[in-house]
N, C-alpha and C positions, 0 to 999 in steps of 0.2 A: 650681945657679948656673953650673956648668961648661957645661951644655947651653944655658943662656941666652946665654952668651958666644959659643959656637960658632954658635948661631942668628943672633945679631946680626952676627957676622963674615960669615956666608953671605949675609945680607940686604944688607950693605954691598957685598960683591963683586958680587952680582947687580945692585944699583942702579948701580954703577959701569959695568958692562958695558952696561946699557941706556942709560945716559947717553952712553957712547962711541958706541954705535950711532946714537943720535939726532943726535949732534953731527956725524956724517959727512954727514948730509943737512941742511945748514943753509939750504936754500932756503925760500921763503915759499910755503906750500901754497895760499893764496888767489890769489896771483899765478900760481902753476902751474896752478890750475884755469882761470883766465881764458885763459892761453896755450894750454892743452890744448883748450879749447872753440873758440878762434879758429883754431888751426893744425892740430889733429889730428882733431877731432870731425867736421868736414864730410865727410871721406873715410872715417872709421872709425865710422860709425853704421849702424843697421839698414837704412836706406834712404839710401845716400850721395847727397849733393847735389853733389859735385865729383868730378873725375877726378884722379888714378887712384883708383878705388874700392878700398878695402881691407876686410879683415874687420872685424867689430865689435870695437871696442877701447875699453874703459872701465877705470877703476882696478881694478874687481873681476874683470877678465878674466884676471889673473895674480896669482900669489903674490908676496910681497915679494922673495924670492930671484930669481924670474923677472924682475921689473922691474929688479933690480940687473944681471942678465945683459944685458938689453936695452940699458941705458945704459952698459955697459962699452965697447961699440963701436957707437955710434949711426950712424957714417958708413957702416956696412955695411947699414943698413936701406934697403929699396927707396924709401921716401918721403923720405929725407934731403935729396935735392937740391931737393925742393919746399918745404922749410921756410923760413920767413923769420924765424927766431929764432937768436940767437947762443948761445954756450956758457954764458953766465951765466943766460940764460933757461931753458936746458935743466935747470939745477940746480933751478929752481922747479918745472918740470914733473915731474922725477924725484921730488922731495919729495912733490908732490901724489899722484902715482900710487902711490908706495911707502906713504904713509900711508893710502891708500884701498884698498889691495890686499885680495884675498879673505881672506887670513889675518891681516890687521891687526886690532887691537882694535875699530876702527870702519870696516868696509868701506864704500866709497862705491859705491852701487848704480847710479848714473847719472853719466855724464860731464858 
C-alpha cells in the first residue's frame, strides 16, 4: 500500500511537470505550421526558392531544447529582418517546431 501511494505521488508530480512544460508553449501548432511554411520554408528547404538561402530547417532538424534556445533570442538570427510576422505569431511557430522536434513524441519529418 505504501509503495502504491509513493508511486501515485510520483506520477502526479511527473504529470504536473509535463503540464507546466506544455503550458509554456500555448501557441497553436496548426497555425505555426502554416506560418512556418509561409515565412521560413521558402528559404530553408533543400532547394531554396528565395534569397537569402539558408540551411535546411524543419521541425526535426533540432531537439526541443535547441528550439527553445533559438527562440530565446530570435532577433539575433540572420533571417529575422526578412520575417513578416509579429511576436504573437512567433509563439505559434515555436510551438509547432517544439512539438515536432526530433526528440518529441511525434517528430515532424517535413515542414
